[in-house]
C-alpha positions as CSV (number, residue, x, y, z in Angstrom):
1,M,34.6,-7.1,81.9
2,F,35.4,-4.9,78.8
3,F,38.2,-7.3,77.9
4,S,36.0,-10.3,77.9
5,I,33.3,-8.6,75.9
6,A,35.8,-7.2,73.4
7,T,37.4,-10.6,72.8
8,H,34.1,-12.2,72.1
9,F,32.6,-9.4,70.0
10,F,34.4,-10.2,66.8
11,I,33.7,-13.9,67.2
12,V,30.0,-13.3,67.7
13,V,29.5,-10.9,64.9
14,Q,31.0,-13.3,62.4
15,Q,28.7,-16.2,63.3
16,P,25.8,-16.8,61.0
17,A,23.9,-18.5,63.9
18,W,24.5,-18.7,67.6
19,A,24.7,-22.0,69.4
20,P,24.0,-22.4,73.1
21,Y,27.7,-23.4,73.6
22,Q,28.8,-20.0,72.3
23,F,26.7,-18.3,75.0
24,W,28.2,-20.6,77.5
25,T,31.8,-19.9,76.5
26,G,31.0,-16.1,76.5
27,F,29.5,-16.3,79.9
28,S,32.3,-18.5,81.3
29,F,35.1,-16.2,79.9
30,F,33.2,-13.2,81.3
31,A,33.0,-14.9,84.7
32,I,36.7,-15.9,84.9
33,C,37.7,-12.3,83.9
34,T,35.4,-11.0,86.6
35,L,36.8,-13.4,89.1
36,N,40.3,-12.3,88.2
37,C,39.3,-8.6,88.8
38,L,37.6,-9.5,92.1
39,A,40.7,-11.4,93.2
40,I,42.9,-8.4,92.6
41,S,40.4,-6.2,94.3
42,R,40.4,-8.6,97.3
43,W,44.2,-8.6,97.6
44,E,44.3,-4.8,97.3
45,F,41.6,-4.3,99.8
46,T,43.7,-2.7,102.5
47,S,45.5,-0.3,100.2
48,D,42.2,0.6,98.5
49,L,40.7,1.3,102.0
50,D,43.6,3.4,103.0
51,A,43.4,5.4,99.8
52,R,39.6,5.7,100.2
53,E,39.0,4.1,96.8
54,V,35.5,2.8,96.1
55,T,35.7,-0.8,94.9
56,F,33.4,-3.8,95.2
57,F,35.1,-5.0,98.4
58,T,35.6,-1.6,100.0
59,S,31.8,-1.1,99.5
60,N,31.0,-4.6,100.6
61,P,33.7,-5.8,103.1
62,E,31.5,-8.6,104.3
63,R,32.0,-10.3,100.9
64,L,35.7,-10.7,101.4
65,K,35.3,-14.0,103.1
66,Q,32.7,-15.3,100.5
67,F,35.0,-14.8,97.5
68,H,36.9,-18.1,98.0
69,H,33.6,-19.9,98.0
70,I,32.6,-18.3,94.7
71,L,35.9,-19.5,93.2
72,I,35.1,-23.1,94.4
73,V,31.6,-23.0,93.0
74,F,32.9,-21.8,89.6
75,L,35.5,-24.6,89.7
76,V,32.9,-27.2,90.5
77,L,30.6,-25.9,87.7
78,Q,33.4,-26.0,85.2
79,S,34.3,-29.5,86.3
80,V,30.8,-30.7,85.8
81,I,30.6,-29.2,82.3
82,S,34.0,-30.7,81.5
83,V,32.8,-34.2,82.5
84,L,29.6,-33.7,80.4
85,I,31.6,-32.7,77.4
86,M,34.0,-35.7,77.9
87,W,30.9,-37.9,78.2
88,K,30.1,-36.8,74.6
89,Q,33.6,-38.0,73.7
90,Q,34.9,-34.5,73.0
91,V,37.9,-32.7,74.5
92,P,36.8,-29.8,76.7
93,A,39.8,-27.7,75.9
94,F,38.1,-24.4,76.7
95,E,36.7,-25.7,80.0
96,L,40.1,-27.2,81.0
97,S,41.7,-23.8,80.4
98,L,39.0,-22.2,82.7
99,L,39.7,-24.9,85.3
100,L,43.4,-24.3,85.2
101,S,42.9,-20.5,85.5
102,T,40.5,-21.0,88.4
103,L,42.9,-23.4,90.2
104,L,45.7,-20.9,89.8
105,L,43.5,-18.1,91.2
106,I,42.6,-20.3,94.2
107,G,46.3,-21.1,94.7
108,L,47.2,-17.4,94.7
109,D,44.3,-16.6,97.0
110,R,45.4,-19.1,99.5
111,G,49.2,-18.8,98.9
112,N,51.8,-16.7,100.8
113,V,52.8,-14.8,97.7
114,S,53.7,-11.1,98.1
115,S,50.6,-8.9,97.8
116,R,52.5,-6.8,95.2
117,L,53.0,-9.9,93.0
118,K,49.5,-11.3,93.3
119,P,47.8,-8.9,90.8
120,V,50.5,-9.6,88.2
121,L,50.3,-13.4,88.8
122,A,46.5,-13.2,88.7
123,D,46.7,-11.8,85.2
124,L,49.2,-14.4,84.3
125,A,46.9,-17.1,85.7
126,L,44.1,-15.8,83.6
127,L,46.1,-15.8,80.3
128,T,48.6,-18.8,80.7
129,P,46.1,-21.6,80.0
130,W,44.9,-19.8,76.9
131,L,48.5,-19.5,75.7
132,I,49.1,-23.2,76.4
133,L,45.8,-24.1,74.6
134,S,46.8,-22.0,71.5
135,I,50.2,-23.7,71.3
136,L,48.7,-27.2,71.7
137,S,45.9,-26.6,69.2
């Protein structure tokens, strides 16, 4: 959460006026960062439970099964926004990056990847689309 707020802070303070789209991008980036952290917490649930760590999922184990649905809802929401932006004949580069990050998180969540690799790959899934976007822009 700190990462997403810190990355938007310098953008926001330099804007003379705030447009609704800036709030949307801030919220969306905050959401994907939060989903990334929740995914890692989900995958480390057993070790966190064994170590008696207090995390979102160790405090709310019933939410473990709901996490995948939250990813799907976020994916659908970003898809709808992307279509609306394309309808205005604009390229939804930011939203496409979010979509790709979300798809990668869903793939990791469903995949048979080692539990030791998943947290690293989740961070890579979060950052790779932004790297691609910066290279293509």
